[in-house]
C-alpha positions in Angstrom: 3.8 5.6 -23.1 4.5 4.1 -19.7 6.5 0.9 -19.6 4.6 -2.3 -19.4 4.8 -3.9 -16.0 6.4 -7.3 -15.7 5.3 -10.0 -13.2 7.7 -8.8 -10.6 6.3 -5.2 -10.8 2.7 -6.6 -10.7 3.4 -8.7 -7.6 5.0 -5.7 -5.9 1.9 -3.6 -6.6 -0.4 -6.3 -5.3 1.7 -6.7 -2.1 1.6 -3.0 -1.5 -2.2 -3.0 -1.9 -2.5 -6.0 0.4 -0.3 -4.2 3.0 -2.6 -1.1 2.9 -5.6 -3.3 3.5 -3.8 -5.3 6.2 -2.9 -2.2 8.2 -6.4 -0.8 7.9 -8.1 -4.1 8.9 -5.8 -4.5 11.8 -7.1 -1.1 13.0 -10.7 -2.4 12.9 -11.8 0.5 10.8 -13.8 0.7 7.5 -12.1 2.2 4.4 -14.4 5.2 4.9 -13.4 5.8 8.5 -9.7 5.1 7.8 -9.7 7.5 4.9 -11.6 10.2 6.8 -9.2 10.1 9.7 -6.3 10.8 7.4 -8.0 13.6 5.6 -8.7 11.7 2.4 -11.8 10.5 0.7 -12.8 6.9 0.5 -12.4 6.6 -3.3 -8.8 7.9 -3.0 -7.9 5.5 -0.3 -9.7 2.6 -2.1 -7.4 3.0 -5.0 -4.5 2.2 -2.7 -6.1 -1.0 -1.6 -6.7 -1.9 -5.3 -3.0 -1.4 -6.2 -3.5 2.0 -7.9 -2.0 5.3 -7.2 0.4 4.2 -4.5 3.6 6.1 -5.1 6.5 6.1 -2.6 5.2 9.5 -1.5 1.7 8.2 -0.9 3.1 5.3 1.1 5.4 7.6 3.1 2.5 9.9 3.9 0.4 6.9 4.9 3.1 5.7 7.2 3.5 9.1 8.9 -0.3 9.3 9.4 -0.3 5.9 11.0 2.8 6.4 13.2 5.0 3.9 11.4 8.2 4.0 9.3 8.6 2.9 5.7 10.7 0.1 7.1 7.8 -1.1 9.2 5.4 -0.8 6.2 7.7 -3.0 4.1 8.8 -5.3 6.9 6.0 -7.7 6.2 6.0 -11.3 4.9 4.2 -9.9 1.8 7.5 -8.5 0.7 9.8 -11.3 1.8 10.0 -13.1 -1.5 13.1 -14.0 -3.5 13.1 -12.4 -6.9 14.9 -14.1 -9.7 17.0 -12.3 -12.3 15.9 -12.0 -15.9 
């Protein structure tokens, strides 16, 4: 059974999903067009924008397909939050 996500994990998943959407919207493309250009189907890509299925491998592939580094992906105000210790 997978571990239950805490609030920090959930906020990270949501930030990743928002970042996928932000990059796509900045391109001016629909989900369908964006997914098609990267050789994926819309449903697969849509999961990323909903915070599902985005592994580090998926994010890295997305970055390569869009000419950016992982640093550039994560260098967004969405990820610039202070996280407290438990």
